[in-house]
N, C-alpha and C positions, 0 to 999 in steps of 0.2 A: 543657589544651583546655577541659575543663568548667570553668572558672572565668572562660573567656570567653564561656558563655554566661548564666552565674550574674551578672555583673558589671552587664549593663542591667537586670536584675529588682531587684537589691540598689538599683542607682540609683533606681530607680521608686517604688520601697517605701520608702526613704528621703524622697524627695521628698512622698509622700502623707501621712508621719507627721508631717513638718512644718507640712503645711498643716492649724494647727488652725484651728476655727471659733468667734468670740464674737458674743455682742449687747451694745449697751447693756443696762444694769442699768434693771430697770423703775422703781426707786427716782431717779431721775434725769428732770429735765424735758428738758434737752438738755445734751449735752456740747461744750465746746469743744475744736476740734482744732488744732495745732502743728504746724510744717514741721519739727522736732527734738523730740528726748527729751530736753527740760528746759524748764522754765518761762519760760526766756530767750528761747527762741523765738517767733516773733510768733507769733499767734492766726488761724488760716485761715479756720475758719467752725463752725457746730455741728451734732450730726449725733444722731439721736434712732432714728430706725427702720431700721436697717442690718443686715445680716448681713456681719458681718467674717471676713476672714483674718487671722492673724496671722502676719506677714512675720519680724521681727525684736521681741528684748526689751533694754531697758538696764536691769541689773537696779538701778546705781546710783540711779537717778532712778526708777524704778519705772514708768516709760513703756512705752509698746509700739507698735511700727509694725504699722497694719493698711492692708489695701485693701478698699473696700468692694463692691457689687455692680456699680459701675458702672467700677470700674476707679480709681479714686481710691486716691492712698496718702495717709496722714498718720499723725501719733502723739497719742496719747490716754492718760491714766493709766491702769494696769492696774486701779485697783480699781473703777473706773466700768464692767467686764467682767465678763460672766458665761458662763457655758458652756450656758445652759438658752436659748432662744427668750425673751422679753418677749413679756409678754401685745399689747403695743401691736403687734408686727412677726407675731405668730398673728393677730391681728384682720385688720390690714392683708392678710397671706397669704391668710386664709380670705376675706375680702371678693373678692379678685382671684379667686380659684378660684371663687367662687359667681358672678363676672360671667363669667369664660371658661366656666363650663358654663350657665349660661343662656343665652348667644350659641351655644354649642352643641345644647340645647335648641331654641332657636329657629329655628335652620339647620334641624335633623330635621325640625320641625315644617314648615316652609318646603317643603322638599322631600315630604314625605308629601303634604301638599295639593296640590300639583303631582302628584304620581302619582295621588292621586284623582282630581282634574281628568281625566289622560289614562285613567282607567281608566273614567269613569263612561259616554264611548260604547259601550264595551266590554261592560259590565254591561247596559246597553239590548241592544245586539245581541244578548248570550246570553240575555237571557229570552224574545226573538224568535224565538230558533231554539230554544230548549227549548217554545216553544207549538206550532213546526212541527212538533218531533220528537214532541211528543206526539197530535199528529192525525194526524199520517202512522203514526202506532203503530196509532192508534183504527182508521184506512183498512185499515190491512195486517188488523188483528183483525177487522173486518166482512167483510172478503176470504176470510180464512181459513174463516169462519163459512158464507158462500154456498157456496164452494167445498165444503166438508163437506156443506151442504144437498144440493147436486146431484150430489155424487157419491153419498150416499145414496138420493136420489131415482132416478138413473140403475139404482142397483142394484135399485131397489124395483120399477123400470119394468120391468127387464130381466127380472124375474123375474116378472111379472106376465104380460107379452108372452110371456115363453117357457112359462109355464102356458098360457096362451092358444092357443098353438101347438100345443103337444100335445093338450092338450081339443080343440081343432079337428080335429088329426090322429085322433085318436079316434073323434069323432064322426063325420068323415068316413069312416074306416075302418069303422065300425058300418055307416053308411049305404051304402057301397058295397058290403059284406058282406051285406045285406039285399037289394039290389037283384040283385048278381051271385051270390048264394047259391044261387039256386034252379036257375041253369043248370049249376052245377059242385058236384060231391059231391067233397067232401076227406075223407082216411080219417079225421080226426081228431072226426068229431062224432058 
């Protein structure tokens, strides 16, 4: 039962091992491809900058059947192939990556510029609201100061009025005692 599960993994692993990637050697300006594994087969076209996948080898003729990135299959001599990517291939890939990065960069810049245009009115509104808020805070602080001043003034006035009432009462009491003190004799004095 366990081999039932290992068999698909074994097949998948064996397919990956057979798929060997090779490139055209840098020393070749171009390589003619053929329709079969010997020089008797007709010439198809030339190939230079291509990542190739080995499909099969013909050890008798030193030809290798390969598939390029577009899916075309053909035969080439094995001594034209190398396992390391050619400088030309790397250059083309680097140029393609740079182009893709530039497009991505330009796209991001466009989105950011659009976002900035959308946010510009909000920035103006924010400045206006900040100004109004500062004005309201200043007005509130002025009102607090006035309230504190009125409170202090009221306390001072209340104390003054209270003191005047007490003094007025004492004065009135003293006057009344002078006026009424002759008639009545209290035992206090």
